[in-house]
N, C-alpha and C positions, 0 to 999 in steps of 0.2 A: 504494500500500500504506500503510495506516495503522499506528499503533503504539499500545501501551497508554498512551502519554503524549499521544496526539493530542487534537485539539480537541473538547470537548463543546460542542454548539451549543444547549443548552437555554436559554441566556440571550440567544439571538438576538433582536434587537429592531430592526426596520427603522425604526421611528419615532425611536429614539434616534440612529441614524446620520443621519437627515435633520435632526434637531434640532442635532446637533453640526456638521453642515455649515452650518446657518444661523448658528450661533454663530461659526464660523470666518469665514464671509462677512461678518458684522457687524464682526468684529475687523479684517479686511482692508480694510474700508471706512472705518476711522477715519482722520482727517486725519494723524495721526502716521505712519501707514504710507505714505501718499502722499508726505509730505515726505521720508521716508527711503528711498524706493523703490529708488534706485540705490546706497544705502550697503551696506556689508557686513552680513550678518546674523549671528546666533549660530552658524550652520552654516558650517564652513570652505569657502571657495570659492564661496559662494552669496550673492547680494545679497538684500536684503529683498524686493524685487519677485519674484525667482525663487522664494524660499521661499513667498511667498503663492501664486504660480501653481502651484507643485508641490503644496502642500497641497490647494488647491481642485481640482486635477486628479483627486483621488480621486472626486469627484462624477461626472465624466465617465466614469471607469473603471467605476463601478458601473452607470451608465446604459447604457453599452455592453454590460455583462454582461446587463442586462435585455432589451435589444433584439436581441441576436444569438441565432440558433437554437442549440440544443445541438449540441456536436460530434458528428459521425457516429460516431466511435469514441472512447469515453471511455478515457483512460489516467489513472485517478484517482490523485491524490496527496493525502495529508493535510497539515495545516499544518506539522507538524514537518519533513517532507521538503521542502515548498515553501520553508520559511524557512531551510533549511540554508545556502544560499549567502550569506545576510546575516550569518552569524556569522564574526567575525574575531578573531584573537588580539590584535591591536593596532589601535587606532583609525587609526594612520598608514597601515595597509594600504589604507584607502579610496582613497588617491591612486593605487594601483596597479591598481585594478579598473576595467576599461573600462566596465562597466555603470554605475558611479557617475558617471563622467565624462559619459556620454551623458545621464543624468538631469539633471545640472547644466546641460549645454549646452541641452537641450530646455527646461528651465525658464527659463533666461535668454532664449531666443528668444521664449517666450511673454510674458515680462515686458517685452520690448524696446519695446513701443509704449505703455507706461504702464499704470496701474491700470485705466483704463476698460474696455478689451476683456476683461481677465481677470475683473473683477467681473461684467460683463454676461453672459459665458459661464457663469460659475458660477451666477448667478441663474436663467438659463434651464434649466440642468440640474436645479437644485433644484425648480423648478416641475414639471418632468416626473416627477422621482423621487417627489414627494409623493403622486401618485396611482398611479404605476406600481409602485414597489418594494413597498409593503404587499400588493399583489395577486399578487406573484410567488411561485411555489413555491420555498421555501428550499432544497429538494433538487435544484433544477435544476443540471445540470452546466454549468460555464462554463470558458472558456479561462483558464489561468494564464499570466502573462507570464514564462515561463521557457523555456530551451533545454536539452534537447529539449522539444517541446510536451507539455503535460499539462493535465489538467482537475481541477477540484475543485467542491465545492458552492457555490452562490450564498451561502448563509448563512456559510460559512467565509470567503469573500472579503469580504463586508460587515463581518464582525467584524475581519478583518485591516485593511481600509481604515479602520475606526474607530480602530485603533491609530494609523494615520498621521494622521488628522484631529486626534486629541487631542494627540499628541506635537508635531505641527507647529503646532498652535494655541499651545501653550506656547512653542515656539521663536520664533514670530512675536511674541508678546507680550513676551518677554524681549528680543528684538532691538530693539524700538522703545520700551521702557521703560513698557509698559502692564501692568496686572494681567491675569493669565491668566483668561479667563472660566471660571466654575464648570463642571466636568464633571458631567453628570447621572449619577446612580447607575447607570442602565441602560447608558449608554455606557461608564462605568468598568468595569462588569461584563464587557462584551464585550472591551474592550481588555486588561484584566488577565487574563482567561481565556486569550486568545491568548498573551500574554507568559509566563504561568505554564506553559502547556503546552510552549512551546519551551524555557523555562529548565529545566524538569524533565528533559527529554531531554538537554540540553546539559551540565547541571551535576550532576544526580543529586539525589534527594530529600533525602538527608542534608544536603548543603550548603545546600539551600534551607531546611530545617528549622532549621539552625543560624543562618542569616541572620535568620530571623524570631523565633526563640525563645532562641538561645544565641549572641548576637553575639560574645561573647568567644572562641568557638571557630570562628567563621566565616572562610572564606577571603576575601580581598579580591576583590570583583567576582564572587562566586559566584552572585549572583542575576541577572546580566546575561543577557538573552535574545538581543539583536542586537548 
């Protein structure tokens, strides 16, 4: 079930997703990343290598969405409902979420053998996505990684994964002391559309308007989506 606040996909741009993946891969290939691979990253509990592996995994996720057949029975959910579980009152609550611990453990496992396998796998996925994703129907239903199982549009998931690519690209750059690569306007439009859609539902339009136009009356943290 969607809501009046849910995700408009008019800015969907598969090429921008692919370009952002290329930018993240280029950043993850920098010598500074390899040198600090086992060091703590800007994300609590995650090494630099795990952060790179987790960010680049978004390419595999979308490639899987392209390759899998549509679910036999669609239980459609919009982005607001899909993202509800990522909203917490306190950042410290992350430590108590089993799903977050699993994500970190999986990322550390991927990074355990060094940058080579992580970068090679991401490069292979990108090569496949370059010709596959632009040809895909953006309205194809794909599985959403949530319990209970649910589905959503491919366009919605590409836009959501663009949030993760752009945010984790910034996380990785900050972690190793490199400038964050420029985010293309098309990728920024997708990422910010997702975040704004979720933030409207979670915070209300008045609080968001105040954040953007009347900061003196804004509540602290009122624009936070996740």
